[in-house]
N, C-alpha and C positions, 0 to 999 in steps of 0.2 A: 385312566382315560387318555387316549392318544391325543396329542396336540394338533396333529395334521387335520386340515379341513379341505384339502384339494386346492381350492382357490377361494378368494374373498371378493366381496363387493363393498364399495364405499358409496353411499348415497349422499352426494354433495361434493362439489368441486372447489369449495372455498379453501382458505389457507389451512385450516386444521384438517379438513377432510383429505386434501391432497397430501399433506405432510404425513398423516397417519397411514395413508395408502403406501407411501414410500417406506414407512417403518415396517409394515406387514411384508412388503416385497423384500426388504433387506433381511428380514428374519426368515425368509424362505417361502412365502406364500404369494404367488402371482395374484394381482389385484386389479379389478376393473372398477373405474370410477364412473358414476353417473353424473353427467353435467347437464344442466337445463339448456344451456346455449351451445349450439353446434361449434361456434368458434373456439370456445374453451375446450371442448372435447378434442377438436382437431389439434389444438396446441399441445394438450397433454399427450396425445398420441405422437407428437413430434418431439416430446421430451422436456417441455417447459410449461409453466403456468405463470407467466409474468405478472398478470393482474393480481394474483393472490400470493404467490411465492416467488417474488422477484429475485433474479440472480441465481436461482437454484436449478441444477440439472436433476430431473426426476429419475428415479430408479427405472432401468429398462424393462422390468417386469410389471410396470404400472401402465395400463391402457385406459381408454375412456370411451363411453358411448352416450348417446342421448336417449336411448331406449331403456327405460328403467326396468322393465321386465327381463330384457336381455341381460342387463347387468347382474341380476340376482340368479339367473338360470344356472343351476348346478353349483351355486356357491354354498359352502359349508359355514361361512361366516359372513353376516351382513351387518355392516357398520353404518350408522346413520349420523350424518354431520350437516344438518340443515338448520335454519333458524327454528327455535323451539315452537313459536306460534304458527309456523307453516308446516310442521311435521305431519299432522293428521291429513292435510290436503295432499301433500307430496306423496305420502305413503299409501294413500287410498288405492291406487292401481295395483299394489302389491298384496292386497288381502288374499290370503290363501296361496300365494305364489312361492313361498319359501320351501325349500326342501324339508322333509319331515323332521330331520335331526339337526337342522341348521341352528346356529347360535346367532342371536341378535345383540348388537352392542350400541349403546348410545354414547355419543360424544357431546351431546347437547346439554346445555345448562340453563334450565328455566322451569317454570311452572305454567301449565296450560291455562290460559285465560278462560273463564267460564266453567271449567270442570275442576280446577285445582289439582289436576293430575300431574305427577312427576313424569319425566320423559320416559323412564323405563315402563311405567304403567301405560303410557300412550303406545309405545312399541308393542307391548304384549297384546293390547286390545286391538290395534289396527292391523298388525301383521298376523294375528291369531297364533302367537307363539306362547307356550307356557311360561309363566313368570320365572320359573327356575332356570330357563334357558336364555334369560336376558341378563346382560352385564352392562356395567357403566364404567367408563374411563374418565377420571377427573383428577385434577391436581394442578400444580403450578406449571402449566403446559402452554406457554406462549409459542405459537406455531413458528414464528420467524426464527426463534432461537433453536428450536428442535430441528428445523430444516437446515440450519447451519451446523448441526451436529454438536451443539453445546450440551454438556452433561445435564441430564434431566431425570427426575423421578416422577412417578405417577401412582395412582391407585386404581386397580381394577376391582370393582365390587360386584358381587353376585350373591344371591341367596345360597346357592350351592357352591361350596368352597372349591370343588373340583372344576366347576365351570369357570370360576374366577382364575384358577391356576392355569387352565387351558388357554384362556384368552391372554393372560399375562405372558405365557410362553410364545404365543403367536406374534406378539409385538415387541418382545425384548430384543434390544440390540446393544452393542458395546457402549453406546452413549445414552440409551433410554432404558431406565430401570423401573419396571413395574412392581409394586407391592400389591398384595391381595387383601381383601376385606369382605366381610359378609354383611356389613351394615349399609345396605344399599340406600336406605332412607337417609341416614346421616350424610353420606357422601353426596347424594343428589341435592339435598337441601343446602349443603355448604356451597356447592357450585352455583346454585340458582341465586341465593341471597348475596353472595360475595359480589356478584355483578352490580347489584343495587348499591351496595356499600361503596364500590369503586366509583360509581357515579357521584356519590357524595364527596369522596376524596378529591376527585377531579374538579368538582364544583368549588371546593375550598381552594384548590390551587389556582383556579381561574380567577377567584376573588383576590388573589395575592397573598393568601395565608401560607404560613410556613410549616415546618415539620412538626411542631407541637400540635397544631390543629389537625394535621393529617394523621398523626399517631393516635390522637384522641378518637377520631372517627373510626380508624381501623380497630382499635381496642374495643370501643363500645359497639362497633358493628359485629365483632365476634360474639359479644354478649347477645345481641339480637339473634344471630344465627343459632347460637346454643340454646337460647330460650325456646325458639320454635322447634328445634330438633328434639329437645327433651320432652316437650309437650306432646309431640307426635310419636315418641317411643324410640328415638335414636340413642345410640350409645355415646356417653359424654366424651370418651377418649377420641372419637372420630374428629371432633372439632379442634383438637390440638395437633392433628396430624397433617399430612400432605394435602388432603382434600379439603381440610378446614383452614387452619392458620396458614399453611403453605400457599394455597391457591389465593387466599385473601391478600396476603402480602404481595405476591407477584402481580396480581391484577390491579391492586391499588397503587403500586409503586412504579409500574413500568409505563413509559410512553408508548410502548407497543400494544398496550391494552386499549381496545376500542371503547370499552366502558369508561375507563379513566379519561380518555381523550374526549369522549362525548360529554362527560360531566364538566371537564375543564372548559369546553366551549360554552356550555350553559353558564358557568360562572363568569366567563368573559362577556356575557351579555347576548349571546346568540339565542334565537328561539329554538324550540325543539326541532322544528322543520329545518331550520338553517344548519343546526348541528348534524342532523341526519344526512342532509345533502352533502356535507363536507366529509362524511365518514366513508372509509373504504368498504366497510361491511356493517352488518347489523350490530347495534349495541343491545345485547340481550337484556341488560338491566332495565333499560327504558321500556322494553316490551313486556317484561315479566313482573315489574314492580307492583302493579295493581293486583295481579294474581297472588303474589306472595303476601301482600297486605291483607287481601281477602281471606287467605288461608289462616293467617295469624289471628285475624278478628274472629273467625269462626271457632278458634280454639282458645280465645281469651288471652292471647299473648300480646304484650306491648312491644312495639317495634317503632320507636319514634323517628329514627333516621329513615327507615323505609317509608313511613307515613309522609315525611317531609319530601322525599324524592317523588312519591306519587303526586303530591300537591304541585310540585314544580313541573313534572311531565304533563300533568293534566291541565296546567294553566291556572290553578287555584291560588298559587302563591309564587313569589320570587325567591331566588336563592337567598337573598338578604333577609327576607321575612322568616324563612325557615331557620336560618342561622340564629336570628334573634330569639325565636321561639324555643329552640333547643337549649340555648344558654339560660333562658328564663325558667326552665322547668324546675320543679321542686328538688331540693338537695336530698341525697339519699346515700346510704352506705353502698360501697362497691360490691357487686356480686350479681349473679344471674337472677336470683330471686329477691333482691333487695327491695325494701319498701321506702317511700319518702320519709325523711326524718321528721317532718311536721305532722305525720299521722294522717295526711290526706289520702284519698283513695287512689291518687295517681291517674292512670289512664282510665278514661270513661267517667271520671268524676266531674263535678260541676266547678264553675268558677272561671269563666272567661276562656274556654277552649277556642282556638282559632277556627275559622269556618271550614278549613280543610280536614278537620278531625283532630283528635288528641295527639299531641306530640310530647307529652310528658313521659318521663321514665328514664 
């Protein structure tokens, strides 16, 4: 299968969309970026995007337009990098517009509210592209560092190994190394849930807690991601890789992470609205937390950290209350499938569960 696609389109002019467009161009594929706002498109055409990629000169083979159908016209690769909860609305005008053999790629990390669909499933449905031609890019990919050409690895996942290899070839550069994977489910769930865990880590930092607390949340957060993934049929090794542990550590540890920063502001006492107003972009964890928890509940999976973040985001509890509830949960053996040591039922059991739902586990 040849890697060439003629040209590419990136739907979304934020930090990651713009940066990925530059990767594609550097790897040899001219790329058109769709921007919602004309001033952003004009600036990209002039070679910069200071709002989202400050201080970086864009690749000369990257251009922009505000006409979304024009952006994808003739493109053999269509990459989507918009907020996950906006994807269906943004992509609506493109239904049936892609070339017959075009590949679709999701850079998004979330679960759609109301449907429980992963972003690759949303792309396949809305763009009317067969699932085998949809790929996902996920990993420890902080856009600011990639734009500065710092060494980075990622995962390109697709059902069809040849599709994954083709997309990987199209974005590989001397500083950006893609690995391939066919576990699309595991890769996407890792990307979606790690944003929620990063909110919790940020909230702990905002409360003044140190590295022990943050390491505890990261480690137990990985357990939550793995539980959900295994329940849905993902492969366990995915969660120990770049898209799992790698992305979780980067997002939870870096001040460049919007989710970690958003959570820190909550821990410092800001309201959800105040934290959102202070953010440069969308904190996907805040928008997808409820969808992730609903998905877990539907499959009988306990996710106490996620439940706590949902409670905070929805105004049902404070960060302090959630911290106290998590520390008071029944003791248990460590492990993905461990049960409480006192023999209680754990999640869903009786005995004083807080009003925002069970957070034992």
